[in-house]
TORKOL-4160 file (C-alpha; in steps of 0.2 Angstrom, whole numbers, padded with zeros to 4 digits, m for minus):
88
<pt num="1" X="0000" Y="0000" Z="0000"/>
<pt num="2" X="0006" Y="0018" Z="m0004"/>
<pt num="3" X="0001" Y="0034" Z="0004"/>
<pt num="4" X="m0006" Y="0049" Z="m0006"/>
<pt num="5" X="m0008" Y="0067" Z="m0001"/>
<pt num="6" X="m0023" Y="0075" Z="m0008"/>
<pt num="7" X="m0026" Y="0094" Z="m0008"/>
<pt num="8" X="m0040" Y="0104" Z="m0014"/>
<pt num="9" X="m0044" Y="0123" Z="m0012"/>
<pt num="10" X="m0059" Y="0126" Z="m0001"/>
<pt num="11" X="m0071" Y="0138" Z="0006"/>
<pt num="12" X="m0077" Y="0130" Z="0022"/>
<pt num="13" X="m0093" Y="0139" Z="0023"/>
<pt num="14" X="m0099" Y="0131" Z="0007"/>
<pt num="15" X="m0096" Y="0114" Z="0015"/>
<pt num="16" X="m0106" Y="0117" Z="0030"/>
<pt num="17" X="m0122" Y="0124" Z="0021"/>
<pt num="18" X="m0123" Y="0110" Z="0009"/>
<pt num="19" X="m0137" Y="0097" Z="0009"/>
<pt num="20" X="m0123" Y="0085" Z="0004"/>
<pt num="21" X="m0113" Y="0087" Z="0020"/>
<pt num="22" X="m0120" Y="0072" Z="0029"/>
<pt num="23" X="m0117" Y="0060" Z="0015"/>
<pt num="24" X="m0100" Y="0067" Z="0013"/>
<pt num="25" X="m0095" Y="0064" Z="0031"/>
<pt num="26" X="m0103" Y="0046" Z="0031"/>
<pt num="27" X="m0092" Y="0042" Z="0016"/>
<pt num="28" X="m0077" Y="0049" Z="0024"/>
<pt num="29" X="m0080" Y="0039" Z="0040"/>
<pt num="30" X="m0082" Y="0023" Z="0030"/>
<pt num="31" X="m0066" Y="0026" Z="0021"/>
<pt num="32" X="m0058" Y="0029" Z="0039"/>
<pt num="33" X="m0065" Y="0013" Z="0046"/>
<pt num="34" X="m0059" Y="0003" Z="0031"/>
<pt num="35" X="m0041" Y="0010" Z="0034"/>
<pt num="36" X="m0041" Y="0020" Z="0017"/>
<pt num="37" X="m0042" Y="0037" Z="0024"/>
<pt num="38" X="m0029" Y="0041" Z="0036"/>
<pt num="39" X="m0034" Y="0059" Z="0040"/>
<pt num="40" X="m0042" Y="0074" Z="0032"/>
<pt num="41" X="m0045" Y="0092" Z="0037"/>
<pt num="42" X="m0043" Y="0110" Z="0032"/>
<pt num="43" X="m0029" Y="0122" Z="0034"/>
<pt num="44" X="m0030" Y="0135" Z="0048"/>
<pt num="45" X="m0035" Y="0149" Z="0036"/>
<pt num="46" X="m0048" Y="0137" Z="0028"/>
<pt num="47" X="m0040" Y="0140" Z="0011"/>
<pt num="48" X="m0037" Y="0121" Z="0007"/>
<pt num="49" X="m0041" Y="0104" Z="0013"/>
<pt num="50" X="m0028" Y="0091" Z="0015"/>
<pt num="51" X="m0031" Y="0072" Z="0016"/>
<pt num="52" X="m0020" Y="0057" Z="0017"/>
<pt num="53" X="m0025" Y="0041" Z="0009"/>
<pt num="54" X="m0017" Y="0024" Z="0011"/>
<pt num="55" X="m0022" Y="0015" Z="m0006"/>
<pt num="56" X="m0015" Y="0003" Z="m0019"/>
<pt num="57" X="m0014" Y="0016" Z="m0032"/>
<pt num="58" X="m0017" Y="0034" Z="m0036"/>
<pt num="59" X="m0032" Y="0029" Z="m0047"/>
<pt num="60" X="m0040" Y="0022" Z="m0032"/>
<pt num="61" X="m0039" Y="0038" Z="m0023"/>
<pt num="62" X="m0045" Y="0048" Z="m0038"/>
<pt num="63" X="m0060" Y="0036" Z="m0039"/>
<pt num="64" X="m0064" Y="0039" Z="m0020"/>
<pt num="65" X="m0063" Y="0058" Z="m0022"/>
<pt num="66" X="m0074" Y="0058" Z="m0038"/>
<pt num="67" X="m0087" Y="0047" Z="m0029"/>
<pt num="68" X="m0089" Y="0060" Z="m0015"/>
<pt num="69" X="m0105" Y="0070" Z="m0015"/>
<pt num="70" X="m0094" Y="0086" Z="m0014"/>
<pt num="71" X="m0086" Y="0082" Z="m0030"/>
<pt num="72" X="m0101" Y="0076" Z="m0039"/>
<pt num="73" X="m0111" Y="0091" Z="m0034"/>
<pt num="74" X="m0098" Y="0104" Z="m0039"/>
<pt num="75" X="m0093" Y="0109" Z="m0021"/>
<pt num="76" X="m0075" Y="0102" Z="m0024"/>
<pt num="77" X="m0070" Y="0108" Z="m0041"/>
<pt num="78" X="m0052" Y="0104" Z="m0042"/>
<pt num="79" X="m0039" Y="0093" Z="m0033"/>
<pt num="80" X="m0021" Y="0086" Z="m0033"/>
<pt num="81" X="m0015" Y="0069" Z="m0028"/>
<pt num="82" X="0003" Y="0066" Z="m0025"/>
<pt num="83" X="0012" Y="0050" Z="m0019"/>
<pt num="84" X="0017" Y="0054" Z="m0001"/>
<pt num="85" X="0032" Y="0047" Z="0009"/>
<pt num="86" X="0030" Y="0047" Z="0027"/>
<pt num="87" X="0047" Y="0051" Z="0035"/>
<pt num="88" X="0043" Y="0047" Z="0053"/>
């Protein structure tokens, strides 16, 4: 398994007002329970969201992101995925 860092620009107020929030959080919790999502959260200035995934491939991470209600409903409009190497 490899680890991937995902980043996406964000405007957090948009996330909290959406009718898709509950489904979004449920999906993330399922990924966390399955050991795929290591962690996720916004930067302190709320300008980006960072997530770390543990997955077999970059394409698996992209599939998870693009299946998220935030992506499917235009709340997330761009993202980057990079293989990440944990140093410690």
